[in-house]
N, C-alpha and C positions, 0 to 999 in steps of 0.2 A: 741224266741231264746233271744243270747247273746246281750244286746247294745254293749259293746265292744269286738272288736275279735283282735288278736293278730300275728305275725310275725318275723324273727328273719333273719335279714339280716346281713352280713359283713359290716364294717364300708364303707370300697371303694366303695361299693354299691350303700350304700343309698347316699354317696358322689355324684353318676353318677344322682341318682335319682332327686337328689334335684335339679340336674345342668337341665334333662330333662324336669322333672314340674311331673313325675309320675316313678314310678318303675314298670317295665316290668319283675322285677323276678329272680329267681337264674336258674343253670341249669336243675335241679330236678324237677322247676318250669314250664321251657320249655319242658322239657319230658312229664312231667306228663297233659301239656295242661290247666295248672291252676294254680295262686297262692296258696302256702296253708299256711293256718291261723290253730290259737288254737284259742279255749276259754281260759278265766283268768285260770281254774280249770285245761284244758288241758296242760296249757301252761311248767310247768318244764318238766313235762314227755318229752315231744318232744324234750326241747332241751336238754336231759341226752342220748336220741336215736340219735336225729340227727344231733346234732352241740354241742358233748362234747368234751371238751377240744378246741374249737373255739376262739379264741383272738379276742379282735376288734366286737367283735358282740353287736349288737343293738338290742333292744326291738320298733318294730313298734307295738303304737298302735293307732285301725282305729275304728271309729265309723261305726259299721256295715249299719245303716238306710241310711250312704249315699251314700253305694254302687250298690243300687240299684236291680235288677232282675240281676245280672251278678254275684249276691255272692249265690251262694248254700250250702244246710247244706247236707251234704255227709257221711254215711259208711266211713275209711277210706277203700285205696285200699286192696282189697284180706280178710276185712272183720275181720282184726288182732286186730284189737284193739276197746272196745266198746263206741258207743255214737258215736254223727253225728258229722262230722267238715266242717269248714267252708272254701268255695274253693271258689276263685274268676276267675271266666268265663274274666277276663278285667286286663289288667292295672290297679294297685293302684293312684287313683289323690293326691297327696300331698293336696289338702283339704279335704281330708277323713281324714287324719294322726289328732290325739290328741294328740299326744306325744312321742317321741323318745328316748328311756334311753340306757347309756350305761348296758349291762352287763358284770363286767367283774369277770375273774375266783378268785377263790377263792385258799385257802394254797391246798384243797382236787381236787380242779380240776376242782368244778360244779361252776356254773355261777351264779352270786349274784346277788335278781331280788327286784324292789325296793317296798316298804312297801304295802300293799295293794295287791298281788298276791297271790294267794294261793299259 
């Protein structure tokens, strides 16, 4: 599977995670029982579907191998989207985070991703 996986986090939630030493997830994550991640190829579609127009959004990149057996590759709920998605059944330890990048909104309302993210 992919070496790096991504989650989209509001800046205030990430600052709280930094203080706590781990990211426990959003309300959606808590509802579903796992932290939602995407591969690089899934990330833009996930942002457009689930975080459209959200200001102060951060892209958090994690090393999948550092997450161990708590990381599962599963179909999207209801099978609505093709492919397997990375789901983390634990908090995200800051030690597994490779980088955190702001995703500003462009004039078109879409998030601007860094170079190298398809």
